[in-house]
C-alpha positions in Angstrom: 100.8 23.7 57.3 98.6 25.8 55.1 100.2 27.4 52.0 99.6 30.4 49.7 99.5 30.9 46.0 102.4 33.3 44.8 100.3 36.2 43.3 102.2 38.8 45.5 105.6 37.5 45.0 107.1 41.0 45.1 104.7 42.3 47.8 106.5 40.1 50.4 109.9 41.3 49.2 109.1 45.0 49.4 107.4 44.6 52.8 110.5 42.9 54.2 112.7 45.6 52.7 110.5 48.3 54.3 110.4 46.5 57.7 114.1 45.7 57.8 115.6 48.8 56.2 117.6 46.8 53.6 118.3 47.9 50.2 118.8 45.4 47.5 121.8 44.8 45.2 121.5 44.2 41.5 122.4 40.8 40.0 122.5 39.2 36.6 119.8 36.7 35.6 120.7 33.2 34.5 119.1 33.1 31.0 119.1 29.3 31.0 116.5 29.1 34.0 113.2 27.5 33.0 110.6 29.9 34.3 107.5 28.0 33.2 106.6 27.1 36.8 106.8 30.7 37.8 104.7 31.7 34.8 102.0 29.3 35.8 101.9 30.8 39.3 101.3 34.3 38.1 98.6 33.1 35.7 96.9 31.4 38.6 96.3 34.8 40.2 94.0 36.4 37.7 91.0 36.1 40.1 92.8 37.0 43.3 91.0 39.8 45.2 92.3 39.5 48.7 94.6 37.6 51.1 94.6 37.1 54.8 97.2 34.9 56.3 99.0 34.2 59.7 102.7 33.7 59.6 105.7 32.9 61.7 108.9 34.8 61.0 112.2 33.3 62.2 115.3 35.4 62.3 118.7 33.7 62.4 121.0 36.8 62.7 124.7 37.1 63.1 124.1 39.3 66.0 121.9 36.8 67.8 123.1 33.7 69.8 120.0 31.7 68.6 117.1 32.2 66.2 114.1 34.2 67.3 110.6 33.4 66.1 107.8 36.0 66.0 104.2 35.4 64.8 102.3 37.9 62.8 99.6 38.5 60.3 99.4 39.8 56.7 96.4 41.2 54.7 96.2 42.3 51.1 93.3 43.7 49.1 93.7 44.2 45.3 94.9 46.3 43.7 97.2 48.2 46.1 96.5 47.9 49.8 98.4 45.7 52.4 99.0 45.5 56.0 101.9 43.6 57.7 102.2 43.3 61.5 104.6 41.6 63.7 103.9 40.5 67.3 100.7 39.9 69.4 100.1 42.6 70.4 101.7 44.1 67.3 105.2 45.7 67.9 105.6 46.8 64.2 102.9 47.5 61.6 103.3 48.5 58.0 100.2 49.7 56.2 100.7 50.5 52.5 99.1 51.5 49.2 100.3 52.7 45.9 100.3 56.3 47.1 102.5 55.7 50.2 103.1 53.7 53.3 103.1 54.0 57.1 105.5 52.2 59.4 104.0 52.2 63.0 105.5 51.5 66.4 102.5 51.2 68.7 104.6 50.7 71.9 106.5 54.0 71.4 103.6 55.8 69.7 105.8 56.8 66.8 105.0 56.4 63.0 106.7 57.4 59.8 104.8 58.3 56.6 106.0 58.3 53.0 103.5 60.0 50.6 103.2 61.1 47.1 104.1 64.7 46.3 101.8 67.0 44.3 103.9 66.2 41.3 102.9 62.6 41.5 106.4 61.3 42.1 107.0 58.7 44.8 110.5 57.7 45.8 109.4 54.1 46.2 107.2 54.0 43.1 109.4 51.3 41.5 109.2 49.3 44.8 105.3 49.3 44.4 105.6 48.3 40.8 107.9 45.4 41.8 105.3 44.5 44.5 102.7 43.8 41.7 100.6 46.7 43.0 100.1 48.1 39.4 97.7 45.2 38.7 100.1 43.6 36.2 100.7 40.0 37.3 102.6 38.6 34.4 105.9 36.9 34.1 107.0 39.6 31.6 106.3 42.4 34.0 108.1 40.6 36.8 111.1 40.2 34.6 111.1 43.9 34.0 111.9 44.5 37.6 113.5 41.4 39.0 116.3 39.0 38.1 115.8 35.4 38.6 119.1 34.0 40.0 117.9 30.3 40.0 114.8 28.2 40.0 115.4 24.7 41.2 112.8 21.9 41.5 112.6 18.8 43.6 109.4 16.9 42.7 106.7 19.6 42.5 108.6 21.7 45.1 110.3 24.8 43.6 113.0 27.1 45.1 113.2 30.5 43.6 116.1 32.9 44.2 115.9 36.5 42.9 117.0 40.1 43.3 115.6 43.5 41.9 117.3 44.9 38.8 117.1 48.5 39.9 120.8 49.7 39.7 120.0 52.4 42.3 119.4 49.9 44.9 122.4 49.4 47.1 124.0 46.8 49.3 122.4 44.5 51.9 121.1 41.2 50.6 122.5 38.1 49.0 119.1 36.8 47.7 115.2 36.9 48.2 114.0 33.3 48.1 110.5 31.7 47.6 109.7 28.1 48.1 106.4 27.0 46.3 104.6 24.0 45.0 104.5 23.8 41.2 101.6 21.4 41.2 99.3 23.7 43.1 101.0 27.0 42.6 101.0 27.6 46.3 103.6 29.2 48.6 105.4 27.2 51.2 107.9 29.7 52.6 109.6 33.1 51.9 113.1 34.2 53.1 115.7 36.9 52.7 119.5 36.2 53.1 121.9 38.9 53.8 125.4 39.1 52.5 126.7 38.7 56.0 124.9 35.3 56.4 121.8 36.3 58.3 118.5 34.7 57.2 114.8 35.8 57.9 112.4 33.2 56.9 108.5 33.5 56.9 106.3 30.4 57.1 102.5 31.0 56.2 99.5 29.3 57.7 95.7 29.8 58.0 95.7 31.4 54.5 92.4 32.7 53.3 92.0 34.1 49.8 89.2 36.2 48.4 87.6 36.6 51.8 86.1 39.9 53.1 88.7 42.0 54.8 87.4 43.6 58.0 86.7 47.3 57.7 89.5 49.5 59.2 92.4 47.0 58.6 94.1 49.4 56.3 93.6 52.4 58.5 95.2 53.3 61.9 94.3 56.0 64.4 97.5 58.0 65.0 96.1 60.3 67.5 98.7 60.7 70.3 101.4 59.5 68.0 104.6 61.4 67.0 104.5 61.2 63.1 107.5 61.8 60.8 106.5 62.8 57.3 108.6 62.2 54.2 107.8 63.7 50.9 110.2 63.3 47.9 
């Protein structure tokens, strides 16, 4: 399986939050955790310009009798644009940038938009900061927004568990987890775990970095769609 370097550690967390509608609880950080492997991963991303990756997302939910696996694709272009889509053909698409995001449901021709107001305030501004879309990819910036619950290693494999610090974030999750290789600084898998015991895991493959992103990936023709607009 191909793997992926963790430059966009928070991007995946925020996309999953947007897609699943969860809000994240606050938790304390273990000050004894050795964060050197995580620091090295961030430092490896200085030259990252774009990412294109296939993924398989497996949902093991309390409401399901058995896990469901769905394939999808993810694009990112520095500094602040991404597209995440599930299904082939896509059933859900999220297109985002620092100024706002769109959640698109092609089968029902419905979309929701969140945008900046004229005052420049955006309700999810902190989410985008946590996503790393501010262009700051340092451990110090990461620690301003996220609490590391644990970072365990087995050989070169690392398992990171984290949660946002924002006290305004509410209930929903137990942890956001990332498995990566400390030797290469590459992603292995990403998952969220809910307090009720459900788990959604994403495995990456066919990862391409710094390749040309096709024109129009971050646009979507919404003619004929019902669009709900939200401004805060």
